[in-house]
C-alpha positions as CSV (number, residue, x, y, z in Angstrom):
1,M,47.0,23.7,-18.6
2,T,48.4,27.1,-17.4
3,D,50.4,27.6,-14.2
4,T,47.6,29.4,-12.3
5,P,44.5,28.4,-10.0
6,Q,41.8,26.9,-12.1
7,P,38.7,24.8,-12.3
8,D,39.8,21.1,-10.6
9,P,39.6,17.9,-13.0
10,L,36.1,17.3,-11.6
11,A,34.6,20.9,-12.1
12,Q,35.8,20.7,-16.0
13,R,34.4,17.3,-16.3
14,A,31.2,18.4,-15.0
15,R,30.6,21.5,-17.0
16,A,31.6,19.2,-20.0
17,T,29.2,16.0,-19.4
18,P,27.0,16.9,-16.1
19,D,24.3,14.3,-16.8
20,R,26.7,11.1,-17.3
21,T,27.0,9.2,-14.3
22,A,30.2,9.6,-12.3
23,L,30.1,7.1,-9.8
24,V,28.3,4.1,-8.4
25,D,28.6,2.8,-4.8
26,T,28.2,-0.8,-5.1
27,D,28.3,-1.4,-1.0
28,T,25.6,1.3,-0.7
29,D,23.8,1.3,-3.7
30,R,24.3,4.9,-4.3
31,S,24.7,6.6,-7.8
32,G,25.0,10.0,-9.4
33,S,25.7,11.8,-12.3
34,Y,28.9,14.3,-12.5
35,A,27.0,17.5,-11.9
36,A,25.6,16.0,-8.5
37,L,29.1,14.6,-7.5
38,D,30.2,18.2,-8.3
39,Q,27.8,19.8,-6.1
40,A,28.5,17.4,-3.3
41,V,32.3,18.0,-3.3
42,D,31.4,21.9,-3.7
43,D,29.2,21.3,-0.3
44,L,31.9,19.5,1.5
45,A,34.7,22.1,0.2
46,A,32.6,24.7,1.6
47,V,32.8,23.1,5.0
48,L,36.6,22.9,4.8
49,K,37.3,26.1,3.8
50,A,35.1,27.4,6.9
51,R,37.4,25.4,9.2
52,G,40.4,27.3,7.7
53,V,42.0,24.9,4.9
54,A,43.7,26.7,2.4
55,P,45.9,26.2,-0.7
56,G,48.7,24.0,-0.1
57,D,47.5,22.9,3.3
58,R,47.4,19.1,3.5
59,V,44.1,17.2,5.1
60,G,44.2,13.3,6.2
61,L,41.9,11.2,4.5
62,L,40.4,8.5,6.7
63,A,37.8,6.4,5.0
64,P,37.3,3.1,3.3
65,T,37.0,2.8,-0.5
66,G,33.5,4.1,-1.7
67,A,31.6,7.6,-2.4
68,D,32.2,9.2,0.5
69,F,36.1,8.7,0.0
70,V,35.8,9.6,-3.9
71,R,33.7,12.8,-2.2
72,A,36.5,13.9,0.2
73,V,39.5,13.8,-2.5
74,H,37.7,16.0,-4.6
75,A,36.4,18.4,-2.1
76,I,40.4,18.3,-0.9
77,F,41.4,18.9,-4.6
78,R,39.0,21.8,-5.1
79,V,39.9,24.1,-1.9
80,G,43.6,23.7,-3.2
81,G,44.2,21.2,-0.3
82,V,46.4,17.8,-0.8
83,V,45.4,14.6,0.2
84,V,47.0,12.7,2.2
85,P,44.6,9.1,2.2
86,L,45.3,7.0,5.5
87,D,44.5,3.2,5.9
88,P,40.8,3.2,7.4
89,A,42.2,1.0,10.2
90,G,44.1,3.4,11.8
91,T,47.5,1.7,11.1
92,D,50.0,4.4,11.5
93,A,47.3,7.7,10.8
94,R,49.1,9.6,13.7
95,T,52.4,9.1,12.3
96,R,51.7,9.8,9.1
97,L,49.4,13.0,9.8
98,D,52.4,14.0,11.9
99,R,54.8,13.6,9.3
100,T,52.9,15.6,6.8
101,D,51.8,18.1,9.1
102,A,48.1,17.5,8.2
103,V,45.8,20.7,9.3
104,A,42.9,18.4,9.3
105,C,41.4,15.2,9.4
106,C,38.3,14.3,7.1
107,H,36.9,11.1,8.1
108,H,33.9,9.0,7.5
109,P,31.5,7.8,10.0
110,A,32.8,4.4,10.1
111,T,36.3,5.5,11.3
112,T,34.9,8.2,13.8
113,A,36.4,6.0,16.6
114,T,39.7,6.0,15.3
115,A,39.7,9.7,14.2
116,E,38.7,11.3,17.3
117,A,42.2,10.2,18.5
118,L,43.3,12.3,15.4
119,A,41.7,15.2,16.2
120,D,44.5,17.6,17.5
121,R,44.8,19.3,14.1
122,P,44.3,23.2,13.5
123,S,41.4,22.7,11.5
124,G,40.1,19.7,13.6
125,L,37.9,16.7,12.0
126,V,35.7,17.0,9.2
127,T,33.1,14.2,8.9
128,I,32.5,13.5,5.4
129,A,28.6,14.1,5.9
130,T,25.9,13.2,3.1
131,D,24.2,16.3,4.0
132,A,26.4,18.6,4.7
133,A,25.2,22.0,4.2
134,K,26.9,24.8,1.4
135,E,28.4,27.4,3.7
136,G,29.3,29.6,0.9
137,D,30.2,29.9,-2.8
138,I,33.6,28.1,-3.4
139,T,36.0,29.5,-5.8
140,P,38.5,26.2,-7.3
141,A,41.7,26.9,-6.4
142,W,43.2,24.1,-7.9
143,D,46.6,24.4,-9.3
144,P,48.4,21.3,-11.5
145,T,52.2,22.8,-10.4
146,T,51.8,21.8,-6.9
147,E,51.0,19.3,-4.4
148,A,47.7,17.4,-4.9
149,A,48.6,14.3,-3.0
150,I,50.5,12.2,-0.5
151,L,50.5,8.8,-0.7
152,F,52.8,6.2,1.1
153,T,54.7,3.4,-0.1
154,S,53.4,-0.2,1.4
155,G,57.0,-0.3,2.9
156,T,58.2,-3.7,2.0
157,T,61.8,-2.8,2.6
158,G,61.3,-0.7,5.6
159,T,59.9,2.5,6.5
160,A,57.3,3.8,4.3
161,K,58.1,6.8,1.9
162,G,55.8,9.7,1.6
163,V,55.4,10.7,-2.1
164,R,54.3,14.1,-3.2
165,L,52.5,13.9,-6.2
166,T,51.2,16.8,-8.4
167,G,47.8,17.5,-10.3
168,R,50.2,17.2,-13.4
169,N,51.6,13.7,-12.4
170,L,47.9,12.5,-11.8
171,R,46.6,13.7,-15.0
172,A,49.9,12.7,-17.2
173,S,49.4,9.5,-15.6
174,A,45.6,9.2,-16.6
175,E,46.8,10.1,-20.0
176,A,49.2,7.9,-20.9
177,S,47.1,5.0,-19.1
178,A,44.5,6.1,-21.8
179,Y,46.9,5.6,-24.3
180,R,47.8,1.9,-23.7
181,L,44.3,0.7,-22.5
182,G,42.1,2.5,-24.4
183,V,38.9,4.5,-22.9
184,A,35.3,4.6,-24.3
185,P,32.4,7.2,-23.1
186,T,30.7,4.1,-22.0
187,D,33.8,2.1,-19.5
188,R,32.7,1.3,-16.1
189,W,35.8,0.7,-14.1
190,L,35.5,-1.3,-10.5
191,D,37.6,0.1,-8.0
192,C,38.0,-2.6,-5.2
193,L,41.7,-2.3,-3.9
194,P,42.5,-0.2,-1.5
195,A,42.0,3.7,-2.1
196,H,44.9,4.7,0.0
197,H,47.2,3.4,-2.0
198,M,48.0,3.9,-5.8
199,G,46.4,1.2,-7.0
200,G,43.2,2.2,-5.7
201,F,43.9,5.8,-6.0
202,A,44.4,6.3,-9.2
203,P,40.9,5.6,-10.5
204,I,39.7,8.3,-8.4
205,V,41.3,10.6,-11.0
206,R,41.3,9.0,-14.2
207,T,37.5,8.3,-14.2
208,V,36.9,12.2,-14.2
209,V,39.4,12.7,-16.8
210,Y,38.1,10.6,-18.9
211,G,34.4,11.1,-18.2
212,T,33.8,7.3,-17.4
213,T,32.0,5.9,-14.5
214,L,33.3,4.6,-11.3
215,Y,32.1,1.7,-9.7
216,T,33.6,1.3,-5.9
217,Q,33.6,-1.6,-3.5
218,R,34.8,-1.4,0.1
219,A,37.0,-4.6,-0.1
220,F,38.0,-7.0,-2.8
221,A,35.7,-10.4,-1.9
222,V,35.8,-13.1,-4.5
223,D,31.8,-13.8,-4.6
224,T,30.5,-10.1,-4.2
225,T,33.7,-8.7,-6.8
226,A,33.0,-11.4,-9.6
227,A,29.3,-10.5,-9.0
228,Y,29.4,-7.0,-9.6
229,L,31.8,-7.8,-12.7
230,D,28.7,-9.8,-14.3
231,T,26.1,-7.6,-12.8
232,H,27.3,-4.0,-13.7
233,D,28.9,-4.7,-16.9
234,I,32.2,-3.9,-15.9
235,T,34.8,-3.1,-18.5
236,G,37.6,-2.8,-16.7
237,I,39.3,-3.6,-12.9
238,S,42.5,-3.5,-11.1
239,V,43.6,-6.2,-9.1
240,V,47.0,-7.4,-7.5
241,P,47.8,-11.2,-8.9
242,T,46.8,-12.7,-5.2
243,M,43.0,-11.6,-6.3
244,L,43.3,-12.9,-10.0
245,K,44.6,-16.1,-8.3
246,R,41.5,-16.1,-6.1
247,L,38.8,-15.2,-9.0
248,L,40.3,-18.1,-10.8
249,A,40.2,-20.6,-8.3
250,A,36.4,-19.9,-7.8
251,D,36.0,-21.2,-11.2
252,W,35.5,-17.4,-12.3
253,T,35.1,-16.6,-16.1
254,P,35.1,-13.0,-17.2
255,P,31.8,-11.4,-18.7
256,A,31.6,-10.7,-22.3
257,T,32.0,-6.7,-21.4
258,L,35.3,-7.0,-19.3
259,E,38.0,-5.6,-21.4
260,T,40.7,-4.7,-19.2
261,V,42.1,-6.9,-16.2
262,L,45.2,-4.6,-15.0
263,V,47.8,-6.8,-12.9
264,G,50.3,-5.4,-10.6
265,G,51.8,-4.2,-7.3
266,A,53.6,-7.8,-7.6
267,P,55.0,-9.9,-10.7
268,A,52.1,-12.1,-12.3
269,T,53.6,-15.8,-12.5
270,P,53.9,-17.3,-15.7
271,D,51.4,-20.0,-14.5
272,L,49.0,-17.5,-13.5
273,L,48.9,-15.7,-16.6
274,E,48.6,-18.8,-18.7
275,T,45.6,-19.8,-16.8
276,A,43.9,-16.5,-17.2
277,R,44.7,-16.8,-20.9
278,E,43.2,-20.0,-21.0
279,R,39.8,-18.5,-19.3
280,G,39.6,-15.8,-21.6
281,V,40.3,-12.8,-19.4
282,P,42.0,-9.9,-21.0
283,V,45.2,-9.6,-18.4
284,Y,47.7,-6.5,-19.0
285,P,50.4,-7.1,-16.7
286,T,51.5,-3.7,-15.3
287,Y,54.8,-2.4,-13.7
288,G,54.2,1.0,-12.2
289,M,55.0,2.4,-8.8
290,T,53.5,5.3,-6.6
291,E,56.4,7.4,-7.5
292,A,55.1,7.5,-10.8
293,A,51.3,8.1,-10.2
294,S,51.0,4.2,-11.0
295,Q,51.9,2.8,-14.4
296,I,55.2,2.6,-16.1
297,A,55.3,-0.1,-18.5
298,T,51.8,-2.0,-19.6
299,A,51.8,-5.6,-21.4
300,T,48.7,-6.3,-23.4
301,P,47.3,-9.3,-23.7
302,T,49.0,-9.8,-27.4
303,D,52.2,-9.2,-25.5
304,V,51.7,-11.5,-22.9
305,D,51.4,-14.2,-25.6
306,T,54.4,-13.5,-27.3
307,Q,56.8,-11.9,-24.8
308,P,56.6,-14.2,-22.2
309,D,57.4,-12.7,-18.4
310,T,57.5,-8.9,-19.9
311,V,55.3,-6.2,-18.5
312,G,55.3,-4.2,-22.2
313,Q,57.1,-1.3,-23.5
314,P,56.7,2.1,-21.2
315,L,53.5,4.1,-21.7
316,I,53.6,7.4,-23.9
317,A,55.8,10.3,-22.0
318,V,57.5,7.9,-19.8
319,D,61.4,7.8,-20.4
320,I,62.9,4.2,-19.0
321,T,66.9,4.1,-18.2
322,V,68.3,0.7,-17.3
323,V,71.4,2.1,-15.9
324,A,74.6,-0.5,-15.2
325,D,77.7,1.1,-13.2
326,G,76.6,4.7,-13.5
327,E,75.9,4.2,-17.6
328,P,73.0,3.3,-19.5
329,A,73.1,-0.2,-20.4
330,A,72.7,-1.9,-23.6
331,P,69.9,-4.3,-25.0
332,G,69.8,-7.4,-22.8
333,E,72.2,-6.0,-19.9
334,V,70.7,-6.3,-16.7
335,G,71.0,-2.5,-14.4
336,E,68.8,-0.4,-12.1
337,L,65.5,0.8,-13.9
338,V,65.5,4.6,-13.9
339,V,62.2,6.2,-14.9
340,D,61.9,9.7,-15.8
341,G,58.6,12.0,-17.4
342,P,55.8,14.0,-16.3
343,A,53.9,11.2,-14.2
344,V,56.9,11.1,-12.0
345,S,56.8,12.3,-8.6
346,P,58.9,15.8,-7.9
347,G,60.3,13.7,-4.7
348,Y,59.5,12.5,-1.1
349,L,58.7,14.3,2.2
350,D,62.3,13.6,3.1
351,P,64.5,15.9,0.9
352,E,67.5,13.6,1.4
353,R,66.0,10.7,0.2
354,T,64.9,12.7,-2.9
355,A,68.3,13.9,-3.4
356,V,69.8,10.4,-3.4
357,T,67.0,8.9,-5.7
358,H,66.5,11.5,-8.2
359,G,69.5,11.8,-10.5
360,T,70.9,12.5,-14.2
361,Y,68.4,9.9,-15.5
362,G,65.2,10.4,-13.7
363,L,64.0,8.3,-10.7
364,R,66.0,5.4,-9.3
365,T,63.2,2.8,-9.3
366,G,65.3,0.5,-7.1
367,D,64.1,-2.3,-9.2
368,R,66.3,-4.3,-11.5
369,G,65.8,-5.3,-15.0
370,Y,66.2,-5.1,-18.5
371,R,64.8,-3.8,-22.3
372,D,65.0,-5.6,-25.7
373,T,66.0,-3.8,-28.6
374,D,62.0,-3.2,-29.2
375,G,62.0,-1.3,-25.8
376,Y,60.4,-4.4,-23.9
377,L,60.8,-4.2,-20.2
378,W,61.6,-7.2,-18.1
379,V,61.6,-6.7,-14.3
380,T,64.0,-9.4,-12.5
381,G,64.1,-8.1,-9.2
382,R,65.3,-5.4,-6.7
383,V,68.4,-4.3,-6.1
384,D,68.6,-3.8,-2.3
385,D,67.3,-7.6,-2.8
386,L,70.4,-9.1,-4.5
387,I,72.3,-11.3,-1.7
388,V,75.9,-11.4,-1.8
389,S,76.7,-15.0,-0.2
390,G,80.1,-16.0,0.4
391,G,81.5,-12.9,-1.9
392,V,78.7,-14.1,-5.0
393,N,76.0,-12.4,-5.9
394,V,72.8,-14.5,-5.9
395,D,69.3,-13.2,-7.6
396,P,66.9,-14.2,-5.4
397,T,64.1,-13.8,-8.2
398,A,66.2,-16.6,-10.3
399,V,66.3,-18.7,-7.2
400,A,62.4,-18.7,-6.2
401,D,61.7,-19.1,-9.8
402,T,63.8,-22.2,-9.8
403,L,62.0,-23.5,-6.5
404,A,58.5,-22.6,-7.9
405,A,59.3,-24.6,-11.2
406,H,59.0,-27.8,-9.0
407,P,55.4,-29.4,-9.4
408,D,55.1,-29.5,-5.7
409,V,55.8,-25.7,-5.2
410,A,52.9,-23.2,-5.6
411,T,55.4,-20.1,-4.8
412,A,58.1,-19.2,-3.1
413,A,60.4,-16.2,-2.2
414,V,63.8,-15.8,-1.3
415,V,65.5,-13.4,1.3
416,G,68.9,-13.0,2.0
417,V,69.5,-12.8,5.9
418,A,72.6,-11.6,8.2
419,D,75.2,-14.5,8.1
420,E,78.5,-14.3,10.3
421,T,80.2,-17.0,7.7
422,W,78.7,-16.3,4.6
423,G,78.1,-12.4,5.1
424,E,74.3,-13.9,3.8
425,R,72.7,-16.7,3.5
426,V,70.1,-17.7,1.1
427,C,66.8,-18.7,2.8
428,A,63.5,-19.4,1.1
429,A,60.0,-19.6,1.9
430,V,57.9,-21.8,0.3
431,V,54.1,-22.3,0.0
432,P,53.7,-26.0,-0.9
433,A,51.3,-27.2,-3.9
434,G,50.7,-30.9,-3.0
435,E,52.7,-33.3,-0.6
436,L,56.4,-31.8,0.0
437,D,59.2,-31.7,2.5
438,E,62.7,-30.2,2.8
439,E,64.7,-32.9,1.8
440,T,62.6,-32.8,-1.7
441,L,63.4,-29.0,-1.8
442,R,67.0,-29.2,-1.2
443,T,67.5,-32.3,-3.9
444,H,65.5,-29.9,-6.4
445,A,68.1,-27.1,-5.7
446,H,71.1,-29.3,-6.2
447,E,70.3,-30.2,-9.6
448,H,69.2,-27.3,-10.8
449,L,71.1,-24.2,-8.8
450,A,74.8,-23.5,-8.5
451,P,75.9,-24.0,-4.6
452,P,75.9,-20.3,-3.5
453,E,72.2,-20.2,-5.2
454,R,71.0,-23.2,-2.7
455,P,68.9,-21.9,-0.2
456,K,70.8,-22.6,3.6
457,D,67.2,-22.5,5.1
458,Y,63.8,-23.4,4.0
459,T,60.6,-22.3,6.1
460,M,57.0,-24.0,4.4
461,Y,54.1,-21.4,4.5
462,E,50.3,-21.7,3.4
463,T,50.6,-18.2,2.7
464,L,53.2,-16.0,1.8
465,P,53.2,-12.8,3.9
466,R,52.0,-9.7,1.6
467,T,51.5,-6.0,1.9
468,A,48.4,-4.5,0.7
469,S,49.2,-3.9,-2.1
470,G,50.0,-7.8,-2.8
471,T,54.0,-7.3,-2.7
472,V,55.9,-10.1,-0.9
473,D,56.7,-8.4,2.4
474,R,60.2,-9.4,2.8
475,A,61.3,-7.3,5.8
476,A,58.7,-9.7,7.1
477,L,60.1,-13.0,6.0
478,R,63.6,-11.4,6.7
479,E,62.4,-11.1,10.5
480,R,61.0,-14.5,10.7
481,F,64.2,-15.8,9.4
482,A,66.5,-14.0,11.5
């Protein structure tokens, strides 16, 4: 790559494989080749340029996962703009457009009512219309060294962070993923995750880099997703653990064409992985984050069998350092995970946050874990989730795992809540799998946990509160217990 403006990834791909199928929208049955997508992107890019969108300008994108979302992403890239994906429900859209100083907002016809309230931008609203007329020649203004997208984290512990990603970050992530998962020209990837989060956004870039076919689904649904996997010969899909659990609960079995089920966004429990293995699901548990443009480490199905609970080895060109007391930790020693490499974001919207998180060894993830001598990685929890109760450090993940080991517990989450006596008190949120009462839980905790680890409070839930990416919403749990 050079450091000067050049054809964007889609323009390059359309030149290389113009007749290959680029995109299939399963909700509308729209499909098209790379040449057709490239022309449609040119048309929309011309509209953006005519509205005054210039290289470096940030553009909000308010649309559901689908062909129009994909088209708008590449059109914004083509004029050298920066994509700011927004929740199509409009949640925090105003705040995020203001925080990014977005000059315009691209929107889908289905989000018109929400978008109209966001029209006070210098370049206004741009509807992603399928028949947008080309208003002039577009010279691609893609510069891989500059911002290409700003994605917001799911905000499990507070205010969502705006993550700046360059074109190089996105491409490096795509290439690293390909080395771990493998890619064939005939691959078909089903994208059913929300595209305004990294898990749903990454395939939009990756399939173009690979020259494979992207299938989009507006929203995951057990019956329709399972049907698409079967009828469209899908070879790969990204899901969060709750999605996989729902598929398996519906007695779904994978079709012979399915080669990769990338499971991320939250830890996959041993029971879930075991059930998936018994059903022949090719599960790849992954550890990643928006700040690294998706995957950091990914385990293969073989790893799942031989290295229980691991998230695998780091992807190529990804450096992970486990830091304890400010120094690299020895194998097996738990510390904060720090990640570096070409896929890692240059920083956040807030320079103050960037100064705190970017240091000697790279980006401080805020996650705790350890590695073995072969480089396999285990993630044990969040640094800021560590509970200090009565002066003793309590690992909430270890407590939750102990509770979940009871046969009548489906899943559990543990948080610390401010307490005048203990500093923090240990609180447990439990989803029963059978007949269960608090006394049974307390007896189980007494038998298997040290006194400081035993939860002071228990609450039963039908389901745990989760973010859009599938992670347990710990901030919501703390608020409920408080």
